[in-house]
N, C-alpha and C positions, 0 to 999 in steps of 0.2 A: 202252602205250608204243609209239612208232614207232621202228623200226630203220632206219638209213641205211646202205646198202651202196654203196660207190663206190671208184673208184681214187683213190689219194692225190694223183695229178696233177691231179684235178678239184676238189680241196678248196677252192681259193680262187677258182675260176672260176664254179662253179655250186652246189657243195654248201653253202657258207656262206650263200648266198642262200636256199636251201631251208630251212636251219636257222633263219635269221632269221625267216621267215614262220611257221614251225611254232611257234617259241618265243613269238612275238607273239600267236598264237592261244591260247597257254597249254597246249600239248600237250607232255608229256614225250617226249623224243627221245633215243635211244641214239646217241651220236656219239663214236666211239673217241678223238678228240682230247681230249675232256673226261673220258671214263670211264677210260681206261687210264693206268697209271702205269709209269714206267720200271722194268723188271724183272718186270712182270706176265707170266704165261703167257698169251700172246695167244689161243691156241686155246681154252683152258678158259674164260677170262673174256669174251672178245669173241665168239668163234664159237659156243660152246656155251651158257653161262649167259645171255648177253644174248639170243640168238636164242630160247631157250626162254621167256624172260620177256616177249617182245613178241608182239603180235597183228597188227601192221601193219608192212609192210616196203616201203621205197622203194629200188628198185634203179636206179642211174643207169648206164646202158650208154653207153659212149663208146669211142673208139679207144684211149684210155688204159686203159679197163677191160679191153679184149681183150688188152692186153699186161701185165696185172697178175695173176700167179698167185694172189696173196693174195685179190684181189677175186673172182676166178672161184671159188676154193675156198669163200669166204664165201657166194657166190650158190648154189653147189651144196648147201651145208648148209641154206640157207633153203628151197629146193625139197624137200629131204629132210624138213624139218620140216613142210612143206605136206602131204606124203603121210601124216603121222601125225595131224594135227589141223587144225581149221578156222582158217586164217590168211588174211590178205588181202595180196596183193603188187601194188604199183603200179610198173610199169616206166616209166621215163623215158629216152628216147633223146636223149642230148645230142650235138648236132652229128654225128649218124649216122643213116642211114636203116635201116628194118627189113631191106631186102634186102641191106644191107651187113654184117649180123650173121652170125656163123657158123651153120650149120644147126642145131647142137645147142642154141643159144640160141633160134633162131626157133621150134623145136619146143616149147620150154618156154613161150613167151609168146604164141604165135599165137592162143590162145583168150582171152587177157587184153586188155582195153582198155589201150592204151599211148598216151603223148603224146610227140611229138617237140618238143624245146625247143632253143633257141639262145641266144646272148648277147643277140641282138636281141629275141627274144620274152620272155626271162626265164622264171621258173618260177612266178610268182604264180598264173596261171590253173590250172596243174596242182595246186598246193597247195590251192587253193580246192576243186577236185574231190575231193581226198583228204579234206578236212574235211567236206564234204557226206556222203561215204560213211561216215565214222566216226559222225557225228551220226545218220544213218539207222540204222546198226547199233545204236546206243544206244537208239533208239526201237523196235527190233524189226522194222524193215522189211527186206524182202529186195529183190534187184535187179529183181524182176518187179512190185513194188508201185509205184503212182503216188506220186510224192513229195508228201507232205502240204504244204498251204499254208494261210495265214490266209484264210478265206472267211466268208461270212455264217452258214453252218450251224455252223462251228466257233465263231464268236463267241457264238451263242445258248447254248452250253453254259457260258459264263462267268457266274458268280454276282455278281461285283462290278459294280455299276451304272456307276460311272465308268469302269472299265476296259473294259467293254463299249462305252461311248460312244466312247472314244478309239480303240479297235480299229476301230469302224465308220468313224470319220473317216479312219483309215489307208487303208481301202479306197477312199476317194474321191480319193486321190492318183493322178495319172497313172502308169500302169504303167511308162512309160519314164523317169520322174523318179526314178532310182535313188538319188541322193544324198539327196533329200528323204525318201524311204521309209526309208533307213538311219537318218537322224536321228530320224525319228518312232519307229522301232522301239527306238532307244536310249532315248528318253524313256519309252516303255512299260516297258522293262526297269527304268529307274530308279524308276518308280512302283511296280512289283512289289517291288523291293528295299527301298525306303525304308519302304513300308507293311508289310513283312514278310509279304507275301501268300504267298510260296513259301518253304518251309523247306529248309534244307540245299542252298543254291544252289552248284553246283560252281564252283570258282574259275575254271576255264577258260571258263565261260559269260561271266563278267564280262570276262575278258581278250579274248575273241572279240568281244563286242559293242562294247567300248570301242575296240579296235583298228580295227574297221570305222568307228566313229563319228569317230575322229581323222582318218581319210582324207577325210571330207567337209569338214573344216575347211581342207584343203589344195586343195579343189576337184579332187581326182583322180577321173576318171570311173569309175563302177562298171559291172558287168554283172550278168546274171541270177544267176550263181553266188553272188555276195556277198549278194544279196537272199535267196536260198534259205538260205544259212548263217544270216543274221540271223533269218529267219522260223522256222527250225527251233529256234534257241535259245529264242525266245519261246514257241513251241508246247510245247517241253519244259518250260519254266518253268510255263506255264499248266496242264500236266498234273500238276505237283507241288502245285498249290494245293488 
């Protein structure tokens, strides 16, 4: 599960956009507006139980965050949790630069890769990077490994003759033709699903590949991160066959 830490003042400007993409990718996200009920004990339910239940944390730093004692307290508990177990923190700097952050926050995140986002850039590129990290974790890869991709040596391990054929055709598509590659990967997914080649397919795999495929229908340009996401889903599925 992914935990969203933010200032309530940023809820409608950037947080809901992050939540929208995460949900469309099919990932469970702890979002206090959905999870908390009037009268709940905020510290026990949101700060403690939720943080302990999550492995991934998005912290949205902003000027509003710096003026929110609640958000800063929540962030402190996240880093305290990090000292106890292996969790991943994704810092997003919303309309603020790293050198504008207080020193005590800079020290916490200086060794973490962070993204700066604005209303103009949006958050989709950052969310894509987060999804790539989660998929790689599920495959057992660490940050020093080369990101796996669909290639001829990988295809040779496939036992299904037709699947091997269409995967080979996929490699003939221009590397820069991102939309065509996404559409092709969606067709490969559907072939795996319809023919029950892979057992116990996680629901979020379907949501992820379908979400990416729907964007091709709108002719929205893709980039390398979306291709990586789609390829990782297919590689994970082929490993389940």
